[in-house]
DRENROMI-742174 format. One record per residue (C-alpha): residue in one letter; x, y, z. Coordinates in pm, whole numbers. Layout:
REM DRENROMI-742174
+------+--------+--------+--------+
: code :      x :      y :      z :
+------+--------+--------+--------+
:    A :      X :      Y :      Z :
...
+------+--------+--------+--------+
END
This chain:
REM DRENROMI-742174
+------+--------+--------+--------+
: code :      x :      y :      z :
+------+--------+--------+--------+
:    M :   3539 :   2531 :   1543 :
:    S :   3225 :   2634 :   1732 :
:    H :   3174 :   2488 :   2078 :
:    R :   2856 :   2430 :   2274 :
:    T :   2871 :   2566 :   2625 :
:    D :   2851 :   2320 :   2913 :
:    E :   2658 :   2571 :   3118 :
:    I :   2292 :   2477 :   3175 :
:    P :   2048 :   2756 :   3079 :
:    Q :   1878 :   2904 :   3386 :
:    N :   1548 :   2978 :   3210 :
:    E :   1366 :   2923 :   2883 :
:    Q :   1474 :   3263 :   2748 :
:    E :   1843 :   3176 :   2784 :
:    Q :   1779 :   2831 :   2636 :
:    N :   1597 :   2984 :   2340 :
:    E :   1888 :   3218 :   2272 :
:    Q :   2135 :   2929 :   2304 :
:    E :   1927 :   2725 :   2058 :
:    Q :   1903 :   3027 :   1827 :
:    S :   2276 :   3081 :   1826 :
:    E :   2353 :   2713 :   1780 :
:    Q :   2108 :   2667 :   1492 :
:    E :   2224 :   2983 :   1315 :
:    Q :   2584 :   2866 :   1336 :
:    H :   2533 :   2509 :   1226 :
:    E :   2251 :   2548 :    975 :
:    H :   2245 :   2898 :    840 :
:    D :   2599 :   3036 :    859 :
:    P :   2838 :   2907 :    594 :
:    A :   3127 :   3039 :    797 :
:    A :   3033 :   2833 :   1102 :
:    G :   3329 :   2628 :   1223 :
:    R :   3581 :   2890 :   1107 :
:    P :   3724 :   3066 :   1415 :
:    D :   3805 :   3384 :   1225 :
:    G :   3493 :   3396 :   1006 :
:    P :   3509 :   3377 :    626 :
:    A :   3850 :   3347 :    473 :
:    T :   3982 :   3656 :    298 :
:    S :   4215 :   3702 :      4 :
:    S :   4523 :   3921 :     -4 :
:    S :   4308 :   4206 :   -135 :
:    G :   4093 :   4194 :    178 :
:    R :   3780 :   4073 :     -1 :
:    P :   3605 :   3759 :    121 :
:    D :   3673 :   3453 :    -87 :
:    R :   3380 :   3277 :   -251 :
:    P :   3273 :   2998 :    -12 :
:    A :   3378 :   2651 :   -117 :
:    R :   3111 :   2428 :   -263 :
:    S :   2998 :   2154 :    -27 :
:    W :   2731 :   1884 :    -17 :
:    A :   2642 :   2017 :    330 :
:    E :   2496 :   2321 :    154 :
:    V :   2221 :   2099 :     13 :
:    R :   2092 :   2066 :    368 :
:    H :   2115 :   2441 :    420 :
:    L :   1908 :   2490 :    105 :
:    L :   1650 :   2240 :    233 :
:    V :   1633 :   2425 :    565 :
:    R :   1552 :   2749 :    386 :
:    L :   1302 :   2584 :    150 :
:    H :   1126 :   2404 :    438 :
:    F :   1121 :   2722 :    645 :
:    Y :    955 :   2935 :    378 :
:    A :    722 :   2656 :    270 :
:    G :    607 :   2643 :    631 :
:    V :    578 :   3014 :    690 :
:    L :    416 :   3110 :    359 :
:    V :    219 :   2799 :    258 :
:    A :    115 :   2673 :    601 :
:    P :   -189 :   2906 :    614 :
:    F :   -321 :   2742 :    295 :
:    L :   -251 :   2399 :    441 :
:    L :   -426 :   2491 :    766 :
:    V :   -740 :   2600 :    582 :
:    A :   -732 :   2284 :    369 :
:    A :   -691 :   2067 :    681 :
:    L :   -981 :   2228 :    868 :
:    T :  -1219 :   2232 :    571 :
:    G :  -1118 :   1877 :    485 :
:    L :  -1188 :   1773 :    843 :
:    A :  -1539 :   1916 :    811 :
:    Y :  -1592 :   1736 :    481 :
:    T :  -1503 :   1396 :    629 :
:    L :  -1813 :   1422 :    848 :
:    T :  -2058 :   1469 :    558 :
:    P :  -2207 :   1115 :    559 :
:    Q :  -2310 :   1155 :    923 :
:    L :  -2418 :   1517 :    874 :
:    D :  -2632 :   1420 :    574 :
:    R :  -2812 :   1156 :    777 :
:    L :  -2862 :   1404 :   1059 :
:    V :  -2994 :   1687 :    841 :
:    Y :  -3168 :   1496 :    561 :
:    G :  -3249 :   1167 :    731 :
:    D :  -3624 :   1205 :    670 :
:    R :  -3555 :   1197 :    295 :
:    L :  -3262 :    957 :    280 :
:    R :  -3415 :    685 :    499 :
:    V :  -3741 :    488 :    495 :
:    E :  -3969 :    463 :    796 :
:    Q :  -3993 :     85 :    785 :
:    V :  -3806 :   -188 :    597 :
:    R :  -4048 :   -428 :    432 :
:    D :  -4020 :   -753 :    239 :
:    E :  -4141 :   -643 :   -103 :
:    V :  -4002 :   -358 :   -317 :
:    R :  -4234 :   -172 :   -555 :
:    P :  -4138 :   -159 :   -928 :
:    L :  -3935 :    141 :  -1042 :
:    A :  -4224 :    241 :  -1269 :
:    E :  -4450 :    298 :   -966 :
:    Q :  -4181 :    492 :   -779 :
:    I :  -4115 :    709 :  -1085 :
:    A :  -4485 :    775 :  -1135 :
:    A :  -4518 :    892 :   -774 :
:    A :  -4214 :   1118 :   -807 :
:    R :  -4337 :   1273 :  -1132 :
:    A :  -4686 :   1328 :   -988 :
:    A :  -4532 :   1528 :   -702 :
:    Y :  -4266 :   1703 :   -915 :
:    P :  -4373 :   1723 :  -1282 :
:    E :  -4118 :   1987 :  -1388 :
:    G :  -3812 :   1909 :  -1599 :
:    T :  -3733 :   1571 :  -1754 :
:    L :  -3651 :   1233 :  -1607 :
:    A :  -3272 :   1203 :  -1612 :
:    S :  -3194 :    882 :  -1418 :
:    V :  -3292 :    661 :  -1129 :
:    I :  -3048 :    546 :   -858 :
:    T :  -3134 :    235 :   -662 :
:    P :  -3113 :    243 :   -279 :
:    P :  -2765 :    181 :   -130 :
:    G :  -2916 :    -32 :    147 :
:    P :  -3251 :   -177 :    261 :
:    E :  -3318 :    126 :    483 :
:    D :  -3246 :    383 :    210 :
:    T :  -3473 :    554 :    -42 :
:    T :  -3469 :    540 :   -421 :
:    R :  -3345 :    856 :   -593 :
:    V :  -3533 :    980 :   -898 :
:    V :  -3314 :   1244 :  -1063 :
:    L :  -3478 :   1521 :  -1269 :
:    A :  -3302 :   1756 :  -1510 :
:    V :  -3452 :   2102 :  -1457 :
:    P :  -3317 :   2377 :  -1688 :
:    E :  -3361 :   2646 :  -1422 :
:    L :  -3114 :   2464 :  -1194 :
:    G :  -2825 :   2476 :  -1441 :
:    E :  -2571 :   2204 :  -1364 :
:    N :  -2766 :   2102 :  -1053 :
:    Q :  -3050 :   1850 :  -1049 :
:    R :  -3368 :   1797 :   -853 :
:    T :  -3353 :   1462 :   -677 :
:    V :  -3679 :   1315 :   -550 :
:    F :  -3652 :   1057 :   -271 :
:    V :  -3906 :    773 :   -283 :
:    D :  -3975 :    494 :    -34 :
:    P :  -3907 :    177 :   -242 :
:    Y :  -4150 :    -29 :    -32 :
:    T :  -4454 :    202 :    -52 :
:    A :  -4372 :    432 :   -349 :
:    E :  -4432 :    724 :   -112 :
:    V :  -4243 :   1045 :   -193 :
:    R :  -4028 :   1140 :    107 :
:    G :  -3915 :   1476 :    -27 :
:    E :  -3669 :   1638 :   -269 :
:    L :  -3333 :   1816 :   -268 :
:    T :  -3137 :   2021 :   -517 :
:    T :  -2829 :   1807 :   -572 :
:    W :  -2496 :   1847 :   -751 :
:    F :  -2334 :   1534 :   -894 :
:    G :  -2547 :   1334 :   -652 :
:    S :  -2439 :   1535 :   -346 :
:    T :  -2681 :   1694 :   -100 :
:    P :  -2679 :   2075 :    -53 :
:    L :  -2479 :   2044 :    271 :
:    T :  -2216 :   1815 :    117 :
:    T :  -2198 :   2043 :   -187 :
:    W :  -2144 :   2349 :     35 :
:    L :  -1866 :   2180 :    234 :
:    D :  -1710 :   2047 :    -87 :
:    D :  -1699 :   2397 :   -235 :
:    L :  -1555 :   2531 :     89 :
:    H :  -1273 :   2277 :     78 :
:    R :  -1205 :   2314 :   -296 :
:    N :  -1236 :   2689 :   -351 :
:    L :  -1360 :   2866 :    -35 :
:    H :  -1676 :   2955 :   -231 :
:    L :  -1468 :   3187 :   -451 :
:    G :  -1515 :   2995 :   -776 :
:    E :  -1226 :   2924 :  -1011 :
:    V :  -1004 :   3185 :   -846 :
:    G :  -1053 :   3014 :   -512 :
:    R :   -937 :   2682 :   -653 :
:    L :   -586 :   2826 :   -661 :
:    Y :   -570 :   2809 :   -281 :
:    S :   -626 :   2433 :   -273 :
:    E :   -384 :   2376 :   -559 :
:    V :   -116 :   2582 :   -384 :
:    A :   -171 :   2370 :    -73 :
:    A :   -157 :   2038 :   -262 :
:    S :    143 :   2149 :   -472 :
:    W :    356 :   2247 :   -173 :
:    L :    238 :   1987 :     79 :
:    W :    461 :   1712 :    -57 :
:    V :    757 :   1953 :    -75 :
:    A :    718 :   2041 :    293 :
:    V :    675 :   1675 :    390 :
:    V :    974 :   1541 :    195 :
:    G :   1197 :   1830 :    301 :
:    G :   1097 :   1788 :    664 :
:    L :   1163 :   1414 :    656 :
:    V :   1510 :   1461 :    509 :
:    L :   1600 :   1726 :    767 :
:    W :   1465 :   1534 :   1065 :
:    L :   1618 :   1202 :    968 :
:    G :   1954 :   1370 :    913 :
:    R :   1938 :   1561 :   1240 :
:    A :   1812 :   1262 :   1439 :
:    R :   2083 :   1034 :   1301 :
:    G :   2348 :   1282 :   1398 :
:    M :   2221 :   1383 :   1740 :
:    R :   2004 :   1131 :   1925 :
:    A :   1856 :    848 :   1723 :
:    K :   2013 :    518 :   1823 :
:    S :   1698 :    338 :   1711 :
:    A :   1367 :    403 :   1535 :
:    R :   1231 :    538 :   1862 :
:    G :   1442 :    848 :   1829 :
:    V :   1282 :    923 :   1493 :
:    L :    923 :    820 :   1559 :
:    L :    872 :    957 :   1912 :
:    P :    928 :   1308 :   2049 :
:    D :   1206 :   1369 :   2298 :
:    R :   1030 :   1386 :   2635 :
:    K :   1337 :   1525 :   2809 :
:    A :   1370 :   1823 :   2578 :
:    K :   1240 :   2167 :   2671 :
:    G :   1171 :   2492 :   2493 :
:    V :   1223 :   2506 :   2120 :
:    R :   1384 :   2161 :   2116 :
:    R :   1069 :   2007 :   2261 :
:    T :    849 :   2187 :   2008 :
:    R :   1074 :   2081 :   1721 :
:    S :   1064 :   1722 :   1845 :
:    L :    682 :   1721 :   1854 :
:    H :    662 :   1890 :   1514 :
:    A :    900 :   1646 :   1347 :
:    A :    796 :   1317 :   1509 :
:    T :    428 :   1386 :   1437 :
:    G :    520 :   1475 :   1080 :
:    V :    691 :   1139 :   1037 :
:    W :    374 :    955 :   1142 :
:    L :    162 :   1167 :    909 :
:    A :    399 :   1161 :    611 :
:    L :    240 :    877 :    414 :
:    G :   -111 :   1014 :    456 :
:    L :     -7 :   1368 :    364 :
:    L :    176 :   1251 :     52 :
:    F :   -135 :   1054 :    -49 :
:    L :   -359 :   1359 :     -2 :
:    S :   -117 :   1578 :   -196 :
:    A :    -99 :   1338 :   -492 :
:    T :   -472 :   1263 :   -511 :
:    G :   -565 :   1627 :   -464 :
:    L :   -343 :   1729 :   -755 :
:    T :   -501 :   1478 :   -994 :
:    W :   -827 :   1674 :  -1009 :
:    S :   -690 :   2024 :   -948 :
:    N :   -719 :   2291 :  -1214 :
:    Y :   -374 :   2307 :  -1371 :
:    S :   -192 :   1998 :  -1245 :
:    G :   -509 :   1799 :  -1310 :
:    E :   -499 :   1909 :  -1672 :
:    R :   -141 :   1783 :  -1697 :
:    F :   -249 :   1455 :  -1541 :
:    G :   -527 :   1427 :  -1798 :
:    R :   -269 :   1463 :  -2074 :
:    L :    -71 :   1180 :  -1920 :
:    L :   -378 :    955 :  -1915 :
:    D :   -444 :   1036 :  -2281 :
:    A :    -83 :    970 :  -2378 :
:    V :    -68 :    627 :  -2214 :
:    N :   -427 :    525 :  -2293 :
:    G :   -503 :    534 :  -1924 :
:    N :   -865 :    651 :  -1942 :
:    A :  -1165 :    435 :  -1859 :
:    P :  -1291 :    229 :  -2154 :
:    A :  -1587 :    387 :  -2332 :
:    L :  -1920 :    208 :  -2338 :
:    D :  -2063 :    157 :  -2687 :
:    T :  -2424 :    275 :  -2657 :
:    A :  -2515 :    236 :  -3026 :
:    L :  -2808 :      6 :  -3083 :
:    P :  -2744 :   -265 :  -3346 :
:    G :  -2847 :   -139 :  -3689 :
:    A :  -2902 :    219 :  -3566 :
:    G :  -2710 :    533 :  -3658 :
:    A :  -2450 :    709 :  -3446 :
:    P :  -2568 :    747 :  -3086 :
:    A :  -2534 :   1046 :  -2859 :
:    E :  -2207 :   1069 :  -2665 :
:    D :  -2195 :    841 :  -2363 :
:    H :  -2171 :   1020 :  -2027 :
:    S :  -2265 :    730 :  -1806 :
:    E :  -1917 :    718 :  -1653 :
:    H :  -2019 :   1027 :  -1454 :
:    A :  -2266 :    848 :  -1236 :
:    G :  -2498 :   1075 :  -1042 :
:    H :  -2468 :   1368 :  -1279 :
:    G :  -2821 :   1326 :  -1397 :
:    G :  -2869 :   1215 :  -1754 :
:    S :  -2659 :   1105 :  -2047 :
:    G :  -2789 :   1340 :  -2313 :
:    P :  -3027 :   1621 :  -2404 :
:    A :  -3351 :   1423 :  -2368 :
:    T :  -3658 :   1646 :  -2391 :
:    A :  -3931 :   1400 :  -2284 :
:    D :  -3959 :   1130 :  -2018 :
:    A :  -3883 :    773 :  -2115 :
:    D :  -4139 :    503 :  -2048 :
:    P :  -4111 :    428 :  -1671 :
:    A :  -4163 :     57 :  -1744 :
:    D :  -3839 :     57 :  -1944 :
:    F :  -3647 :    141 :  -1626 :
:    D :  -3760 :   -193 :  -1482 :
:    R :  -3667 :   -375 :  -1803 :
:    A :  -3321 :   -218 :  -1812 :
:    L :  -3265 :   -292 :  -1443 :
:    A :  -3378 :   -654 :  -1483 :
:    A :  -3140 :   -706 :  -1776 :
:    A :  -2849 :   -555 :  -1581 :
:    R :  -2920 :   -767 :  -1275 :
:    G :  -2933 :  -1072 :  -1499 :
:    A :  -2591 :   -976 :  -1632 :
:    G :  -2449 :   -974 :  -1280 :
:    L :  -2459 :   -602 :  -1191 :
:    G :  -2534 :   -602 :   -820 :
:    G :  -2531 :   -330 :   -557 :
:    I :  -2611 :     34 :   -624 :
:    V :  -2679 :    112 :   -990 :
:    E :  -2788 :    416 :  -1184 :
:    V :  -3031 :    356 :  -1468 :
:    T :  -3008 :    621 :  -1740 :
:    P :  -3248 :    645 :  -2036 :
:    P :  -3111 :    693 :  -2389 :
:    A :  -3062 :   1040 :  -2530 :
:    D :  -3210 :    941 :  -2866 :
:    A :  -3367 :    652 :  -3054 :
:    A :  -3027 :    528 :  -3177 :
:    S :  -2888 :    481 :  -2826 :
:    A :  -2924 :    207 :  -2568 :
:    W :  -3013 :    241 :  -2202 :
:    V :  -2715 :    254 :  -1965 :
:    V :  -2699 :     83 :  -1628 :
:    A :  -2386 :    166 :  -1427 :
:    Q :  -2270 :     41 :  -1090 :
:    T :  -2186 :    328 :   -854 :
:    D :  -2063 :    151 :   -541 :
:    N :  -1765 :    360 :   -423 :
:    T :  -1697 :    156 :   -108 :
:    W :  -1438 :   -121 :   -115 :
:    P :  -1463 :   -358 :   -291 :
:    V :  -1579 :   -104 :   -547 :
:    Q :  -1813 :   -195 :   -833 :
:    Y :  -1797 :      7 :  -1153 :
:    D :  -1920 :   -226 :  -1428 :
:    R :  -2153 :    -73 :  -1692 :
:    V :  -2384 :   -223 :  -1951 :
:    A :  -2579 :    -90 :  -2247 :
:    V :  -2928 :   -241 :  -2270 :
:    D :  -3177 :   -270 :  -2555 :
:    T :  -3503 :   -266 :  -2359 :
:    T :  -3701 :   -380 :  -2664 :
:    S :  -3528 :   -717 :  -2671 :
:    G :  -3385 :   -719 :  -2319 :
:    E :  -3036 :   -785 :  -2457 :
:    I :  -2705 :   -647 :  -2333 :
:    T :  -2549 :   -477 :  -2636 :
:    S :  -2220 :   -366 :  -2477 :
:    R :  -2033 :   -390 :  -2148 :
:    T :  -1730 :   -243 :  -1972 :
:    R :  -1581 :   -412 :  -1665 :
:    W :  -1395 :   -249 :  -1380 :
:    A :  -1139 :   -528 :  -1406 :
:    D :  -1054 :   -409 :  -1758 :
:    H :   -980 :    -47 :  -1661 :
:    P :   -615 :     57 :  -1704 :
:    A :   -407 :     49 :  -1385 :
:    L :   -351 :    426 :  -1385 :
:    N :   -724 :    489 :  -1416 :
:    K :   -792 :    250 :  -1128 :
:    L :   -534 :    418 :   -906 :
:    S :   -675 :    760 :   -987 :
:    K :  -1036 :    662 :   -920 :
:    L :   -959 :    474 :   -600 :
:    G :   -735 :    759 :   -484 :
:    V :  -1015 :   1011 :   -528 :
:    Q :  -1256 :    797 :   -326 :
:    G :   -995 :    754 :    -54 :
:    H :   -929 :   1129 :    -51 :
:    M :  -1302 :   1191 :     -4 :
:    G :  -1325 :    944 :    285 :
:    V :  -1557 :    705 :    100 :
:    L :  -1342 :    410 :     -7 :
:    F :  -1318 :    231 :    329 :
:    G :  -1620 :    377 :    500 :
:    V :  -1596 :    492 :    861 :
:    A :  -1236 :    370 :    894 :
:    N :  -1142 :    596 :    601 :
:    Q :  -1314 :    890 :    770 :
:    I :  -1133 :    830 :   1098 :
:    V :   -791 :    815 :    930 :
:    L :   -858 :   1136 :    736 :
:    A :   -979 :   1313 :   1050 :
:    L :   -664 :   1209 :   1240 :
:    V :   -443 :   1326 :    953 :
:    A :   -624 :   1662 :    940 :
:    L :   -593 :   1712 :   1316 :
:    G :   -230 :   1602 :   1309 :
:    L :   -146 :   1842 :   1027 :
:    T :   -312 :   2124 :   1221 :
:    A :    -96 :   2044 :   1525 :
:    V :    221 :   2025 :   1313 :
:    I :    149 :   2368 :   1164 :
:    V :     82 :   2522 :   1507 :
:    W :    404 :   2373 :   1643 :
:    G :    591 :   2505 :   1341 :
:    Y :    478 :   2862 :   1405 :
:    R :    546 :   2823 :   1776 :
:    M :    898 :   2706 :   1699 :
:    W :    950 :   3013 :   1481 :
:    W :    834 :   3233 :   1769 :
:    Q :   1046 :   3047 :   2026 :
:    R :   1360 :   3100 :   1816 :
:    R :   1320 :   3477 :   1830 :
:    P :   1609 :   3677 :   1982 :
:    T :   1501 :   3796 :   2329 :
:    R :   1804 :   3992 :   2450 :
:    G :   1748 :   4357 :   2510 :
:    D :   1994 :   4466 :   2241 :
:    R :   1832 :   4261 :   1959 :
:    P :   1468 :   4179 :   2028 :
:    A :   1248 :   4047 :   1748 :
:    P :    894 :   3907 :   1730 :
:    V :   1004 :   3588 :   1550 :
:    G :   1321 :   3395 :   1469 :
:    R :   1560 :   3482 :   1190 :
:    A :   1506 :   3333 :    847 :
:    P :   1773 :   3087 :    729 :
:    E :   2056 :   3247 :    533 :
:    R :   2000 :   3297 :    161 :
:    G :   2246 :   3202 :   -112 :
:    A :   2304 :   2837 :    -20 :
:    W :   2240 :   2733 :   -381 :
:    R :   2558 :   2918 :   -486 :
:    R :   2763 :   2680 :   -272 :
:    I :   2599 :   2356 :   -387 :
:    P :   2830 :   2125 :   -585 :
:    L :   2795 :   2155 :   -962 :
:    P :   2672 :   1793 :  -1008 :
:    A :   2380 :   1867 :   -775 :
:    L :   2294 :   2181 :   -971 :
:    V :   2321 :   2004 :  -1306 :
:    L :   2086 :   1733 :  -1184 :
:    G :   1860 :   1956 :   -976 :
:    I :   1776 :   2229 :  -1229 :
:    P :   1617 :   1992 :  -1489 :
:    V :   1427 :   1813 :  -1211 :
:    V :   1286 :   2142 :  -1082 :
:    A :   1198 :   2245 :  -1438 :
:    A :   1015 :   1916 :  -1498 :
:    L :    827 :   1945 :  -1171 :
:    S :    732 :   2303 :  -1256 :
:    W :    583 :   2186 :  -1584 :
:    A :    390 :   1900 :  -1423 :
:    L :    282 :   2119 :  -1129 :
:    P :    240 :   2467 :  -1278 :
:    V :    120 :   2633 :   -958 :
:    L :    427 :   2504 :   -776 :
:    G :    651 :   2638 :  -1052 :
:    V :    488 :   2981 :  -1063 :
:    T :    487 :   3029 :   -684 :
:    L :    847 :   2907 :   -658 :
:    A :    956 :   3148 :   -931 :
:    G :    769 :   3430 :   -757 :
:    F :    940 :   3353 :   -430 :
:    L :   1284 :   3349 :   -594 :
:    V :   1223 :   3688 :   -759 :
:    V :   1099 :   3848 :   -436 :
:    D :   1382 :   3691 :   -239 :
:    A :   1640 :   3821 :   -487 :
:    V :   1495 :   4171 :   -475 :
:    V :   1487 :   4174 :    -93 :
:    G :   1845 :   4047 :    -82 :
:    A :   1964 :   4314 :   -324 :
:    V :   1793 :   4589 :   -125 :
:    R :   1948 :   4471 :    200 :
:    R :   2295 :   4448 :     48 :
:    R :   2262 :   4802 :    -86 :
:    R :   2156 :   4931 :    256 :
:    T :   2453 :   4767 :    429 :
:    A :   2704 :   4866 :    163 :
+------+--------+--------+--------+
END
C-alpha cells in the first residue's frame, strides 16, 4: 500500500513533485497499492490487471485531461468571442445611435405610408421587403429593402416615426447591424465560412463532456478527501498551495459555472451544422416545429411559401414591385386590432393569391411571437398562429437560442453570459497552469509539462460498464457527429502512439 510522507515540503518544487507522485500512483497507475508492482504469473509475464469499477474514474481522468488539453483552445476562443458578442446591444447604440434613435420623442406618430415614401425617395433601389415597427418610443422605424446586389443581406433604412425623416441606412443581415454581424461571424466561424463552423461545433460538442467529467471527478475527490459539507465542493481550499490550490480554484469555479456551460453547450448544438441537422430531424419526427401560417387568401389559388417565421430576413417571397404603402397601415391596423402588440414586422404578399403577414418579433421575456395573415382589401384576419400553441420542444429551442444570444432577459442575460465567459476563461487558464505545475522538476527527469494519465484504463473496466457504455457512446456519436469523429480520431492516434512507444521499449 502506498503511503503519503509526513514530511512537509520545503518549497513549491518539492510539493509539486510530491503531488505528481501521489496523483500518478492513485489515479494513473493501476498497480498503485501493490508493494511489489503488478502481479506476475509463474512464467514471469505480468498478469492482466483485474477489472474494477475504480478504473471508470481512471478513464474519466484521462478523458477530462485530453478534453482539456486538446479542446480547451477551441473553448477559449468561443468564450472570448462570445464575451464580445454579449456587448453588441451597447456597441450598436454607440456606433449606430444616430440611425437607431430619434432626436426627440413626440406625441404623434406618422403613418407607415409616409415613412415608407420618405425611405423610398432617399433609397429607390431594390424592392420593399418589410417594415419593422420601433422597439421603443425613442427608436426608429426600419424599412427593409431587398437589393439583388447585396445577396442574402438587405438594405435597412431608418426613419424617424414622428417626423418621417430618414436617419440613414445600413446593410443588415437577418436584421443585424454590420458590427453585430461581424461579431456573430467571428463567434460562429472565425470568418472562415462553413469550414470555420467546425471550430464552434467542436467546442459545443466537447464542452458538456468536460463539464460532466470534471464534476464527477471533483465530487468524488472532494467527498473522499475534504468535503464535510457543501462548502468543500463549492469553495476553493484557501489553505492549499501549489498545484492543489490551482486544482481547487479550477474545480470549484467549474462547479459554479456548470449549469451555464451545459446550457450554452446544448443551445449551441441545436443550430450547429451537423448536430443541428440531427436536431432538426428530431423536431420533424415529433412534430416539434412551429405551426405554419396559412397565407392563402380565401378563394385564391395556392400562395407562395410562407417565410414570415424568419422575422427580420427581409421579405416573404420573390416580389418584384413595391406594394402599396397604404396597405402597410391597413395590415398593421388589422393586426393591432387582433391583439398583436409590441414590435411587429409587416411583410407584403409575394403574389396576388397570398395575404399580408404581420409577425411579432419581441425576443425579450415575456416573448411575443404571434403571427396573423391579413387581407388588406377587407381588413380581415384570414389565419393566425399563437406562441401559446407552439410545441414545447420548439419553445425550448427558440427560448434557448435567445438566451444563448443574451437577448431573452435583457441586461441581466448579458451580465450572466459575460460572467460565464470570464469564468470559463479562468478555468481554462487554471487547467493549463495545473498541467504545468505537475511537471517533473528533478534534475534527472525534467519535463515542460506534467505526464498524461495512463492509457488502457478501458481494458480494466467491468464488462457491465462496457456493455452499457459502448451503445451510449455510439448513440451520442450519431446525435453529435463532430464529437464522434473527433473522439474516433483521438482513439486512433492514441492507439498508434501507444503501439510505437511499446515497440521502442520492447
